[in-house]
N, C-alpha and C positions, 0 to 999 in steps of 0.2 A: 517491407511493410507498405501498406496503402497510404500512410502518412509519413511525411519525411521528418527528420530531426527538427528542421526549422519550422515547419508547421506546427509541431508539438510544443516548441519552446515558447515560454513566457518571458518577456522582457523585464527583468528586475531593475533595470537602469543601473546596473553595476553594484547594487546594494549587496552587503555581505553579513553573514552570521558569524559572530565571534564565539569560538568553542568554549571560552572561559566566561564571558559576560552573558552568554545566552544559553548557558548549560541547562537551565531548567526547561527552556523551551525545547532544546535539542533532545533532552531526555524524553519529553512527551512525543515529539516526532518519531524518534527511533523506535519507541515502543509500538507505535502504530505499524510501522514497517515490520518489526519483529513478529508481531501477531499475524500480519498478512503472509509472511514467508512461512511461518509454522503451518498455516493452512494448506501448504503445498502437499500435505499428507494425502489430500484428496486425489492426487494424481494416481496413486495406487488403485483407487477404486475404479478409475476410468480405463485402466488397462483391460479390464474385462469387457469393456464395450468398444475398444478401438476397431475401427472398421477394416483395417488391414495390418499387415506385419510391420510396415514402415511407420504407421501412426503408433503402433505399440512400442516399437524401438525408440521413437521420439519421446514417448511419455516416460519410459524407463530412464532415459538420460535426463529428462526434465526433473524427475524426482530427486536425483542426486544433486542437480543444480540448485533446487529449492532448499535442500538441506545445507548445501554450501552457503547459500544466502543467509541462512539462519546463523551459521557460524561468523559470516562476515559482519552481520550487525551486532553480534555479541562482541566481536573484536573492536568495532568502531565504538560501541558503548563503553568498553574497557578503556580505550585510548582517550576518550572525552570525559571519563568519570561519571558516566550515567548508569542507572541501575534499571533492570526490568521491572515494569509495573503493568497493570491492567490496560488493555486497549479501550478506546472510547466505544460506547454502545453502537454508534452508527458504523464504525469500522467492523466491529464484530458481526453486525447484520450484513454488511456488504460482502464480507468474506466467507461467513458461515451459513447465515440465514438465506443467502442468494445461491447456495450450492445447487447446481443444476440437477434436474430430474432425468435428463437424457443427455446422449452425446452431443447433440445440436446445442442444447442449452449450456453444456459445459464450455464447448469451444467458442460460442458466441459470447457468453455472459462472462465467464471466468478468465478465458484466455485473451480473446480479442479485445473486449471492453475492459474487464477488470484489470488485466495486466497492462493494457494500454494506459489506464489511469496511473497505475504504479510506475510505469515507465516514465510518464510525464513528471511524477514526483521525484523520481531519481535524477532526471535532468535538472530539475529545479534545485535539489540539493547540491549537485555537482556544480551548478552555476553560482550559487550563493554561499556555501560553506567554506570558510577560510581555515581549512585544516587539510593539508595536502595528503597525509596518510589516509585519511578517511575518504577523500575524493578519489584517490587512486584505486582504492577497493571498489568504489561504486562505478568507476569508468569501466572496470573489468566485468562487473555485474550486469551493466546494461546491455552488453553484447549478447548475453544469454536471454535477458528480458526481451530484446528485440526479436530474437528467434521465436520465443514463445508467443509473442503478439502475432508475428507473421504467420505462424502455424495456425493459430486460432482464426485468423482471417480466411485463410485458404480453405480450412476444413469447414467453416460456417458457410463459405459460398458454395461448396460442394453439397452440403446438407440441404440447403434451401432451394436448390435447383428444381424448378417445376413444381415447387411446394408452396403455394401462396398461403396456405393455412399455417405453415410453419414460420413463414416470415412474419405473419401477423402476431403469432404467439411470442416469438423472440423480441419483437418490438415492444409488445406489452411489458415483458419482463425487464427489457432494457430501460424503459421509462421509470421503473421502480428504482433501478440502480442509480439512475441520474437524479432521481428525487433524494436518494441518500447522500449523494455528493452535495446537493444543495443543503441538506440539513447540517452537514459538516461545515459548509461555508457560513450559514447563519450562526451556528454555534461559535465558531471562531471569531466571527465579526463581533459578537457580543463580549467575548472574553479576552481578546487580545488587545494589547495597547495600540492605539491607532497612529501613534507617532513614531513607531519603530520603523527603521529604514527598510527592513524586509517584510515584516508582518502586515504592514499596511497594505501590501500587495496581494495578500493571500485570498481575500474574497474574490477578487478579480481573477486571480490564478485558477481557482476552483471553477469559476464560470467558463474560463477558457478551456479547462479540461472537459467540461460538458460539451462545449461547442466542438471540440475535437472528437469526442465520442459520437456526436451526431453525425459528423463528417465521415467517420469510419463506418458507421451503420450504412450510410448512403452509398459509399464506395464498395461495400461488400454486397449491397443489394437488398438488405433487410428493410431499409427505409427508401421509399420511392420519391418523397418530396420533403421539403423542409418541415420541421417540426412546427414551426410557426404557422403553417397552413392547416394544422390539425386543431380542431376546436377542443375546448376543455372536456366537453361531453364525449367526443371521439376518443380522446386519451383515456378517460376514466373507463370507457367501455373495453379498450384494449387491455388495460390492466386488470380489470374484473375478469375478463375472459382467460387471460393468460396466467394470472397469479394464483387464483384459486385458493387452495389450502397450503400454499408455500410457506405462510408464516409459521407453520408447524414443523417445517423442514429444518435440517441443519443441526438439530440438537445433538445427535450422536457425534457428528464431527466436532462440534464445539467443546464436548466433554474431552475428546481425545486432544484437542489443541490445548485446553487448560492443563491436562495431564502433562503434556511435553513441556509447557512453559514452567510448570512447578517442579520439573526434574532438577534438583539442586545439583546433582552430579554433572548434568550437561552444562549448567551455567557456571560451575565452579572449575570445570575441567580445562579451561583455557589457560595457556601459559601466560606469564606476565608479558605485557606489551610495551616495547621500547617506545619512548616518546609519549607516554600517557600523560594526560593533562590532569593534575591534582584538584581536589575540590576545595583547596584552601584559598584565601583572598588572593585575587590576581591570577589564580590558576597554577600557582607554583607547586610542583610535585613533592617538595620537601616539607610542606606544611602538614602538621599533624591534626587529628580531629580535636576541636575544642572540647569535646565530651570525653574522649578516651585517651587523647594524647598520642594515639597511634597514627602512623603514616598511612595515608590512603592506599588502598590496594589497587593494582591494575586489573585484578580479576573482577568478574561481574557476579553479583550476588542475586539470588532469586527472592530474598527475604522480603522485598518490597511489593510482593504480589498482592498483599491485602490492602495496599494503600489506594487513595483515591485516584481515579483516572482523569480528573478535570484537567483542562488545559491550564497552564499557569497563568494568572491574571496579572503578573508583574514580571518584569525582566530587569535583571541587574543592570544598572547604569554603567556605561563605559566610563573608565577614568580618563 
């Protein structure tokens, strides 16, 4: 990749997320990841536009890996007692509303930039989540994500060679995706408790993610100078020229994503997971539900898909 792990890593100063005390927050976070991985279905679409056989073979492999990541997050959610729920509107926009209209847009916005942002989020969870089984799964997944990002970087550089108009278009679209990340940062800053050891870092982490996105654009060659040197008017013009009617795009893909997420057979098809964390007080797996008296299941249910997608505004205090 054009950015190293060290460059992409944000320093959380050793702060950790507790899988029991922070379950509500983790549930929200994992649902954003789950939605993003489901949108890997778009890889099939781009097989038709792959510029050569090697690129097509890469996409075929990637499609399988994206579906593996869906299973990975369902397993992590099962182990931590989390349930599938809707993704935040900004995440849905970044993953479906920003679906590319050409091969160049796909490899630049969805693979280099989009998966680059996801990769940074994976790194952050690996560094902060105090749950080894989940972290081990993510450590394996990041190796695949790194390959996806590298492929996107290389293909973008090939696509823009000697095409100044395409660099300009991709930059305008990238500015929109970076705006989406800032929207998420502002939303989380308002909703999350500012005294939590990890959550207090999230706005700064998302800003760091945008800085890394800018650095990636410069190293690919899409951006020729720092964004700070572009006036507000210049940025607005780039967005207006590049974005056009894209707000109407991505609807068909979003319908497919929702259909997959509501597939009860897929969500119930996972075997029980050893070491699953129960939802009772203190995270004990033996505690039954206060409403039904039943023991919590290690399987994931899709019945929560009609619930609110708000970020939790409270976090259970650690004992």
